[in-house]
C-alpha positions as CSV (number, residue, x, y, z in Angstrom):
1,I,-33.1,31.8,39.2
2,L,-35.1,34.5,37.8
3,M,-35.3,34.6,33.9
4,V,-36.9,37.7,31.9
5,D,-37.1,38.1,28.0
6,E,-35.1,40.8,26.2
7,K,-38.1,43.3,26.8
8,G,-37.4,43.1,30.7
9,K,-40.6,41.0,31.3
10,N,-40.5,38.1,33.6
11,M,-40.8,34.7,31.8
12,K,-40.1,31.9,34.6
13,C,-38.9,32.1,37.8
14,L,-37.4,28.0,38.8
15,T,-35.9,27.2,41.9
16,F,-33.0,24.6,42.2
17,F,-32.1,22.5,45.3
18,L,-28.3,22.7,45.2
19,M,-26.9,18.8,46.5
20,L,-23.9,19.5,48.5
21,P,-20.8,17.0,49.4
22,E,-21.0,15.2,52.7
23,T,-18.0,17.0,53.8
24,V,-20.0,20.5,53.2
25,K,-22.9,18.9,55.1
26,N,-21.3,17.8,58.2
27,R,-19.2,21.1,58.1
28,S,-22.6,23.2,58.4
29,K,-23.8,20.9,61.1
30,K,-20.9,21.7,63.1
31,C,-21.1,25.3,62.8
32,S,-24.9,24.9,63.7
33,K,-24.1,23.6,67.1
34,K,-21.6,26.6,67.9
35,G,-24.1,29.0,67.3
36,N,-26.0,30.4,70.2
37,S,-29.5,30.8,68.9
38,S,-31.6,28.1,67.1
39,S,-32.4,31.0,64.5
40,S,-28.5,31.1,63.6
41,S,-28.3,27.3,64.2
42,S,-31.1,26.9,61.4
43,S,-29.6,29.6,59.1
44,S,-26.3,28.0,59.1
45,K,-27.4,24.4,57.7
46,L,-28.3,26.0,54.6
47,P,-26.0,27.4,51.6
48,P,-26.3,31.1,50.7
49,V,-28.7,31.9,48.2
50,C,-27.5,32.9,44.9
51,Y,-29.7,35.0,42.7
52,E,-29.1,35.3,38.4
53,I,-30.7,37.2,35.9
54,I,-30.3,35.4,32.6
55,T,-31.8,36.9,29.3
56,L,-33.8,34.7,27.0
57,K,-33.8,35.4,23.4
58,T,-36.6,33.9,21.6
59,K,-36.6,32.7,18.0
60,K,-32.9,32.1,17.9
61,K,-31.6,28.4,16.7
62,K,-30.5,26.1,19.3
63,K,-26.8,26.0,20.1
64,M,-24.9,22.4,20.3
65,A,-22.6,21.5,23.2
66,A,-19.8,21.5,20.5
67,D,-20.6,25.4,20.2
68,I,-20.9,26.3,23.9
69,F,-18.2,24.4,24.7
70,P,-15.6,25.1,22.1
71,R,-12.5,22.7,22.4
72,K,-9.8,24.9,23.4
73,K,-6.2,24.0,22.8
74,P,-4.1,23.0,26.0
75,A,-1.4,25.1,27.4
76,N,2.0,24.8,26.8
77,T,2.6,22.6,29.8
78,N,-0.1,20.7,29.2
79,T,0.8,19.6,25.5
80,T,4.3,18.9,26.8
81,A,2.8,16.6,29.0
82,V,0.5,14.9,26.7
83,Q,3.8,14.6,24.7
84,Q,6.0,13.0,27.2
85,Y,3.2,10.3,27.9
86,H,3.1,9.6,24.1
87,Q,7.0,9.2,23.7
88,Q,7.0,7.2,27.1
89,N,4.2,4.5,25.6
90,L,6.3,4.4,22.8
91,N,9.6,3.4,24.7
92,N,7.6,1.5,27.3
93,N,9.0,3.3,30.1
94,N,6.0,4.7,31.5
95,T,6.1,6.4,34.7
96,I,2.9,7.2,37.1
97,P,1.3,10.1,35.6
98,A,0.9,13.5,37.5
99,P,-2.6,13.9,39.7
100,N,-5.5,14.8,37.5
101,W,-3.5,13.8,34.0
102,Q,-7.1,12.9,32.9
103,G,-7.6,16.9,32.6
104,L,-4.9,17.0,30.1
105,Y,-7.3,15.3,27.6
106,P,-10.7,16.6,26.5
107,T,-12.0,13.1,24.7
108,I,-12.4,9.8,25.9
109,R,-10.5,8.5,23.1
110,E,-7.2,11.0,23.9
111,R,-7.8,9.1,27.6
112,N,-7.9,6.0,26.2
113,A,-4.8,6.3,24.5
114,V,-2.9,7.2,27.2
115,M,-3.6,3.8,28.5
116,F,-1.9,2.0,25.5
117,N,1.5,0.7,26.1
118,N,1.0,1.8,29.7
119,D,1.9,-0.3,32.9
120,L,-0.8,2.1,34.8
121,M,-4.0,-0.1,36.2
122,A,-2.6,-3.1,33.6
123,D,-4.4,-6.1,34.5
124,V,-2.2,-8.5,31.6
125,H,1.1,-8.5,30.5
126,F,2.1,-10.2,27.1
127,V,5.4,-11.6,26.1
128,V,5.9,-11.3,22.4
129,G,8.1,-12.6,20.1
130,P,10.4,-15.5,19.6
131,P,13.3,-16.7,22.2
132,G,15.7,-14.2,22.6
133,G,13.4,-11.5,21.2
134,T,10.9,-11.1,23.7
135,Q,9.0,-7.7,24.6
136,R,6.7,-7.5,27.8
137,L,3.8,-5.5,27.0
138,P,1.3,-4.4,29.3
139,G,-2.5,-4.4,28.5
140,H,-6.0,-3.5,30.1
141,K,-8.2,-7.0,29.6
142,Y,-11.5,-4.4,29.2
143,V,-10.0,-2.3,26.4
144,L,-8.5,-5.5,24.7
145,A,-11.9,-7.3,24.6
146,V,-13.6,-4.2,23.4
147,G,-11.4,-4.5,20.3
148,S,-11.1,-8.4,19.4
149,S,-13.1,-10.8,19.7
150,V,-10.4,-13.4,20.3
151,F,-9.5,-11.3,23.4
152,H,-12.7,-11.0,24.7
153,A,-13.0,-15.3,24.3
154,M,-9.4,-14.9,26.3
155,F,-10.6,-12.8,29.1
156,Y,-14.0,-13.3,29.4
157,G,-15.4,-16.5,27.5
158,E,-16.3,-19.1,28.8
159,L,-13.0,-20.9,28.8
160,A,-11.2,-17.9,29.9
161,E,-7.9,-18.5,32.2
162,D,-7.2,-16.2,34.6
163,K,-3.6,-15.3,33.9
164,D,-1.3,-12.7,34.4
165,E,1.4,-13.2,31.8
166,I,0.7,-14.1,28.4
167,R,3.1,-15.6,25.8
168,I,3.0,-14.9,22.2
169,P,6.2,-16.3,20.6
170,D,4.5,-16.0,16.7
171,V,4.3,-12.4,16.6
172,E,6.5,-9.8,16.1
173,P,6.7,-7.0,18.8
174,A,6.5,-4.3,16.6
175,A,3.6,-5.9,14.7
176,F,1.7,-6.7,18.4
177,L,2.1,-2.9,19.3
178,A,1.1,-1.7,16.0
179,M,-2.4,-3.8,16.8
180,L,-2.3,-2.5,20.2
181,K,-2.0,1.1,19.1
182,Y,-5.3,0.8,16.9
183,I,-7.2,-1.0,19.7
184,Y,-6.2,1.7,22.0
185,C,-5.8,5.0,20.2
186,D,-7.8,4.3,17.1
187,E,-4.8,4.9,15.2
188,I,-3.3,3.0,12.4
189,D,0.3,3.1,11.8
190,L,2.0,1.2,9.5
191,A,5.4,0.6,7.9
192,A,6.9,-1.6,5.1
193,D,9.1,-3.7,7.2
194,T,6.3,-4.6,9.4
195,V,2.9,-4.5,7.5
196,L,3.2,-8.2,7.0
197,A,3.7,-9.3,10.4
198,T,1.0,-6.6,11.5
199,L,-1.3,-8.5,8.9
200,Y,-0.6,-11.9,10.5
201,A,-1.5,-10.7,14.1
202,A,-4.7,-8.6,12.8
203,K,-5.7,-11.9,11.2
204,K,-5.0,-13.8,14.2
205,Y,-6.9,-11.7,17.0
206,I,-9.5,-10.8,13.9
207,V,-9.3,-7.2,13.9
208,P,-10.7,-6.9,10.3
209,H,-10.4,-3.4,10.0
210,L,-6.8,-3.1,10.9
211,A,-6.1,-6.1,8.4
212,R,-7.8,-4.2,5.6
213,A,-5.5,-1.3,6.1
214,C,-2.6,-3.7,6.1
215,V,-3.7,-5.0,2.9
216,N,-4.5,-1.6,1.3
217,F,-1.2,-0.5,2.2
218,L,0.3,-3.5,0.3
219,E,-1.4,-2.8,-2.6
220,T,-0.5,0.4,-2.6
221,S,2.9,0.0,-2.1
222,L,3.1,-3.2,-4.4
223,S,5.9,-3.4,-7.0
224,A,8.0,-6.0,-9.2
225,K,10.4,-6.4,-6.2
226,N,8.0,-7.5,-3.7
227,A,5.4,-9.1,-5.6
228,C,6.3,-12.4,-5.3
229,V,6.6,-12.1,-1.7
230,L,3.4,-10.6,-1.4
231,L,1.9,-13.3,-3.7
232,S,2.9,-16.0,-1.1
233,Q,1.8,-14.2,2.1
234,S,-1.3,-13.3,0.0
235,C,-2.4,-16.8,-0.7
236,L,-1.4,-17.5,3.3
237,F,-3.5,-14.9,4.8
238,E,-6.7,-15.7,2.0
239,E,-6.7,-12.2,0.5
240,P,-8.1,-13.3,-3.0
241,D,-7.8,-9.2,-4.1
242,L,-4.2,-8.8,-3.1
243,T,-3.1,-12.0,-4.8
244,Q,-5.2,-10.9,-8.2
245,R,-3.2,-7.7,-8.1
246,C,0.3,-9.6,-7.4
247,W,-0.5,-11.6,-10.6
248,E,-1.1,-8.4,-12.5
249,V,2.1,-6.9,-11.5
250,I,4.1,-10.2,-12.0
251,D,2.9,-11.2,-15.3
252,A,3.3,-7.6,-16.9
253,Q,6.7,-6.9,-15.3
254,A,7.7,-10.6,-15.1
255,E,11.4,-10.5,-15.8
256,L,11.9,-7.5,-13.1
257,A,10.0,-9.9,-10.7
258,L,11.6,-13.2,-11.5
259,K,15.4,-11.1,-10.8
260,S,14.2,-9.5,-7.8
261,E,15.8,-10.8,-4.1
262,G,12.3,-11.3,-3.2
263,F,11.6,-14.4,-5.8
264,C,14.1,-16.3,-3.5
265,D,12.2,-15.9,-0.5
266,I,9.4,-17.6,-1.8
267,D,7.8,-21.0,-0.8
268,F,8.0,-24.1,-3.3
269,Q,4.2,-24.0,-3.7
270,T,4.3,-20.4,-5.0
271,L,7.3,-21.2,-7.1
272,E,5.2,-23.8,-9.0
273,S,2.4,-21.3,-9.5
274,I,4.7,-19.0,-11.1
275,L,6.4,-21.5,-13.2
276,R,3.0,-23.0,-14.3
277,R,1.8,-19.2,-15.3
278,E,0.7,-19.3,-18.8
279,T,0.7,-15.6,-19.1
280,L,4.1,-14.7,-17.6
281,N,5.4,-12.2,-20.0
282,A,9.0,-13.0,-19.7
283,K,11.8,-15.0,-21.8
284,E,12.3,-18.6,-20.4
285,I,16.0,-18.0,-20.5
286,V,14.9,-15.6,-17.1
287,V,12.6,-17.6,-15.7
288,F,15.2,-20.4,-15.9
289,E,17.9,-18.5,-14.6
290,A,15.5,-17.4,-11.6
291,A,14.7,-21.0,-10.9
292,L,18.1,-21.6,-10.5
293,N,18.9,-18.7,-8.0
294,W,16.1,-19.8,-6.1
295,A,17.2,-23.5,-6.0
296,E,21.0,-22.0,-4.3
297,V,18.9,-20.0,-1.9
298,E,16.7,-23.0,-0.8
299,C,19.7,-25.1,-0.4
300,Q,21.0,-22.6,2.1
301,R,17.5,-23.0,3.9
302,Q,17.7,-26.4,3.9
303,E,21.5,-26.4,5.1
304,L,22.7,-28.1,1.9
305,T,25.7,-27.5,-0.2
306,A,24.6,-25.7,-3.4
307,T,25.7,-28.4,-5.7
308,I,24.3,-29.2,-9.0
309,E,22.9,-32.4,-7.5
310,N,21.4,-30.5,-4.7
311,K,19.7,-27.7,-6.9
312,R,18.2,-30.5,-8.8
313,K,17.1,-32.0,-5.7
314,V,15.2,-29.1,-4.1
315,L,13.7,-28.2,-7.7
316,G,12.2,-31.5,-8.0
317,K,9.6,-31.6,-10.6
318,A,9.1,-28.0,-10.8
319,L,12.1,-27.9,-13.0
320,Y,10.0,-29.3,-15.9
321,L,7.7,-26.5,-15.7
322,I,10.4,-24.6,-17.2
323,R,9.7,-24.6,-21.0
324,I,13.0,-24.9,-22.0
325,P,12.4,-26.3,-25.3
326,T,10.7,-22.9,-26.3
327,M,13.8,-20.7,-25.6
328,A,15.9,-19.2,-28.5
329,L,18.1,-21.7,-29.8
330,D,21.0,-19.5,-29.0
331,D,19.4,-18.8,-25.1
332,F,19.5,-22.8,-24.7
333,A,23.0,-23.6,-26.0
334,N,25.0,-20.7,-24.1
335,G,22.6,-21.1,-21.2
336,A,20.6,-24.3,-19.9
337,A,22.7,-26.6,-22.1
338,Q,25.8,-25.4,-20.1
339,S,24.3,-25.0,-16.7
340,G,24.8,-28.4,-15.7
341,I,21.2,-29.0,-14.0
342,L,20.1,-31.1,-17.0
343,T,21.1,-34.6,-17.7
344,L,22.9,-35.6,-20.7
345,N,19.8,-37.1,-22.2
346,E,17.8,-34.2,-21.4
347,T,20.3,-32.0,-23.2
348,N,20.8,-34.3,-26.1
349,D,16.8,-34.7,-26.6
350,I,16.3,-31.0,-26.2
351,F,18.7,-30.2,-29.3
352,L,16.8,-33.0,-31.3
353,W,13.9,-31.1,-30.8
354,Y,15.2,-27.9,-32.0
355,T,16.5,-29.6,-35.1
356,A,15.2,-33.2,-36.1
357,A,12.3,-33.3,-37.9
358,K,11.1,-36.1,-36.0
359,K,11.2,-34.8,-32.5
360,P,11.4,-36.9,-29.2
361,E,9.2,-36.7,-26.1
362,L,10.4,-34.5,-23.6
363,Q,9.1,-34.0,-19.7
364,F,9.3,-30.4,-20.0
365,V,6.6,-28.5,-21.1
366,S,7.3,-27.8,-25.0
367,K,4.0,-25.2,-25.6
368,P,5.3,-21.6,-25.2
369,R,3.5,-19.3,-22.9
370,K,0.7,-16.7,-24.3
371,G,2.3,-13.9,-22.5
372,L,0.1,-10.6,-22.5
373,V,-1.5,-9.0,-25.7
374,P,-0.5,-5.6,-25.6
375,Q,-3.2,-3.0,-25.9
376,R,-2.8,0.1,-27.8
377,C,-4.3,3.7,-27.1
378,H,-4.3,6.0,-30.1
379,R,-5.1,9.3,-29.6
380,F,-5.5,11.0,-33.0
381,Q,-8.5,10.7,-35.3
382,S,-6.5,11.1,-38.3
383,C,-3.2,11.6,-39.6
384,A,-1.3,13.9,-42.3
385,Y,1.9,15.1,-44.1
386,R,3.2,18.3,-45.5
387,S,6.4,19.7,-47.2
388,N,7.1,21.4,-44.2
389,Q,6.2,19.1,-41.5
390,W,7.2,17.1,-39.0
391,R,11.0,18.0,-38.6
392,Y,13.3,16.3,-35.8
393,R,16.4,18.4,-35.1
394,G,17.0,16.9,-31.2
395,R,14.2,18.7,-30.3
396,C,11.4,17.0,-27.7
397,D,8.0,15.7,-28.6
398,S,6.1,15.6,-25.2
399,I,2.4,14.9,-24.2
400,Q,1.0,14.3,-20.7
401,F,-1.3,11.6,-20.2
402,A,-3.0,9.8,-16.8
403,V,-5.1,6.6,-16.4
404,D,-8.4,5.8,-14.0
405,K,-6.9,2.0,-13.3
406,R,-3.1,0.8,-13.1
407,V,-1.8,-0.2,-15.9
408,F,2.1,-0.8,-17.4
409,I,3.2,1.0,-20.3
410,A,5.7,-1.2,-22.5
411,G,6.3,1.7,-24.7
412,F,4.9,4.4,-27.5
413,G,3.5,4.0,-31.0
414,L,5.6,6.7,-33.3
415,Y,5.0,8.2,-36.6
416,G,7.6,7.3,-39.4
417,S,9.0,9.2,-42.4
418,S,6.4,10.7,-45.1
419,C,9.0,10.5,-47.7
420,G,9.7,7.1,-48.3
421,S,11.2,4.1,-46.1
422,A,13.7,5.2,-43.5
423,E,15.2,4.4,-40.1
424,Y,15.0,6.5,-36.9
425,S,16.9,6.7,-33.8
426,A,14.3,7.3,-30.8
427,K,15.0,8.3,-27.2
428,I,11.6,7.6,-25.4
429,E,11.3,8.5,-21.6
430,L,8.7,8.2,-19.0
431,K,8.6,10.7,-16.2
432,R,6.2,11.3,-13.0
433,Q,6.7,15.2,-11.3
434,G,10.3,15.2,-13.2
435,V,11.5,11.6,-11.7
436,I,12.4,9.3,-14.6
437,L,10.6,6.2,-14.4
438,G,11.6,4.6,-17.7
439,Q,14.1,5.4,-20.3
440,N,15.5,3.2,-23.5
441,L,17.7,4.5,-26.9
442,S,16.6,2.1,-29.6
443,K,16.2,2.0,-33.7
444,Y,13.0,1.3,-35.8
445,F,12.4,1.1,-39.4
446,S,9.5,2.6,-41.1
447,D,8.3,1.9,-44.5
448,G,6.8,5.2,-45.6
449,S,3.3,4.5,-44.6
450,S,1.1,6.1,-42.1
451,N,1.1,3.2,-39.9
452,T,2.4,3.9,-36.5
453,F,5.7,2.1,-35.2
454,P,6.3,0.4,-31.9
455,V,8.9,1.4,-30.0
456,W,9.7,-0.3,-26.4
457,F,11.1,0.0,-23.0
458,E,13.6,-2.6,-21.6
459,Y,11.0,-3.1,-18.9
460,P,7.1,-2.5,-18.6
461,V,6.7,0.9,-16.5
462,Q,4.0,0.8,-13.8
463,I,1.6,3.6,-13.8
464,E,-0.6,4.6,-11.0
465,P,-4.4,5.9,-11.5
466,D,-5.5,9.4,-11.4
467,T,-1.6,11.1,-11.8
468,F,-0.7,12.3,-14.8
469,Y,2.8,11.2,-16.4
470,T,4.9,12.6,-19.1
471,A,5.6,10.9,-22.0
472,S,8.5,12.2,-24.0
473,V,10.7,11.4,-27.5
474,I,13.6,12.7,-29.1
475,L,13.7,11.8,-32.8
476,D,16.9,11.6,-35.3
477,G,16.1,10.8,-38.6
478,N,14.5,11.9,-41.7
479,E,13.2,15.6,-41.7
480,L,9.9,14.9,-42.0
481,S,7.6,12.3,-40.9
482,Y,3.7,11.8,-40.7
483,F,1.9,13.7,-37.6
484,G,-1.2,13.2,-35.6
485,Q,-4.4,15.4,-36.2
486,E,-7.8,16.1,-34.4
487,G,-6.1,14.8,-30.9
488,M,-8.7,13.7,-28.4
489,T,-8.4,14.7,-24.5
490,E,-10.0,11.8,-23.4
491,V,-10.0,8.0,-25.2
492,Q,-11.6,4.8,-23.8
493,C,-9.5,1.9,-24.4
494,G,-11.1,-1.0,-23.5
495,K,-11.5,-1.1,-19.3
496,V,-9.3,2.1,-19.4
497,T,-9.8,5.6,-19.6
498,V,-6.8,7.7,-20.5
499,Q,-6.9,11.6,-20.4
500,F,-4.5,13.7,-22.3
501,Q,-2.7,17.2,-21.6
502,C,0.0,19.3,-23.1
503,S,3.2,18.9,-21.7
504,S,6.1,22.2,-20.9
505,D,8.6,19.4,-21.9
506,S,7.5,19.9,-25.3
507,T,9.4,22.0,-27.7
508,N,8.8,20.5,-31.1
509,G,5.2,21.6,-31.4
510,T,3.6,18.1,-30.3
511,G,0.3,18.6,-27.9
512,V,-3.4,17.4,-27.6
513,Q,-4.0,18.3,-30.9
514,G,-1.4,17.2,-33.0
515,G,2.2,16.1,-33.5
516,Q,3.9,12.8,-32.7
517,I,3.5,10.1,-29.7
518,P,0.0,8.9,-31.2
519,E,-0.1,5.6,-29.4
520,L,0.6,4.2,-25.8
521,I,1.1,0.5,-25.7
522,F,0.5,-0.8,-22.1
523,Y,-0.5,-4.1,-20.4
524,A,-3.8,-3.8,-18.2
């Protein structure tokens, strides 16, 4: 090859030896035998010489391989083939790929992904799932061993067994497939109904990055509806961060969590831990009713008739963790006392506990729970009143806010009358991107001072970080009230930073600088 620079000067003359395949060499030998002369015979053994002039450009940045060979999108036929193979992998109905299927995939990752759930070159099979719900899945020992130390020990360790089929009855097929997809394709595909089973599989086969992704998925989807079940599972999987997050939700939204269907699915140990919880933010009658609901479902799990005796039997000593003496007297008289779950002596002693000066000794815990102390984020530096402000004629006062940590909004602090004591009717609302997350209609009494007065939602509303929410209120009452001034766009409240911005829903003048909704009341 003759190389010249841009000015036409010779730079280098390089010689390359062409390595021919054996078939070509053999063919060349045959041709040489058929030739008439020795010169023609010798020339036929050599390939034709090819000269090429390449122009070299100096002082130019070297190109990387990716620049020289840019990745091109496969043709439509190839794309269709790729999609077809992926669908076959999902359905576990693989056929032998077409010749040169490797050419459809430009990277080793994509070629490796073709082997996911594929019988082609499979050297092991798994029978996954409980009896009656099994699924036979193909595997490739090398790929599995690279992705999991457990599989490595199983196939290549000192105690490795050479089995063509391995039974795994304790893992769901969908979860096992999700783990295989991560190992083969480097893709994490999680779903709400299989994420716990996938976490179990990832823990069992020591696939830590997939396990971490499962935990992150659970933390993101955590709510009062599933917090109790996830608390039970997080203790089983030894995930302390997830356990702590579950407790935060259960404490703040205790009544919602206790009334959820998932509460009845927890194990006895988790039930005891919840009933012992000092910071449970719920009325004790709600705790009592939740425990009875759990007992009824537990009777079904143990194939017992759900009688009063059997409910008390499955509750055992956990019954005494319910702080029945701390209930309101009406709740006890109309609820626990008539439930039948208490003995006659227990009912009489608790009534005496409410009324008698000399209180009897009780097996039940008689100290009220501490619950959670609400925090208040005040966004104004001062307040004022004028003869022509702040008026309410069915118009909306609204403000948007965002937090940097997950909190639970319990209510708003509102200003009251500037013309003496007065009663207000307040419709409060909390929205995210137009979707109502919580609302309540209630009344509050203001004493004529410039203090703020709390108005509560029925249940605390979970607020995710780094997302703006809209707090709104429509007041009906005295025409004039106090209003805030010198508003702040950012307020540090304990460990939580709250940012404020104006809302387009506000039609009564409230904004960042002034107006109503001076306080957000929340648990953190």
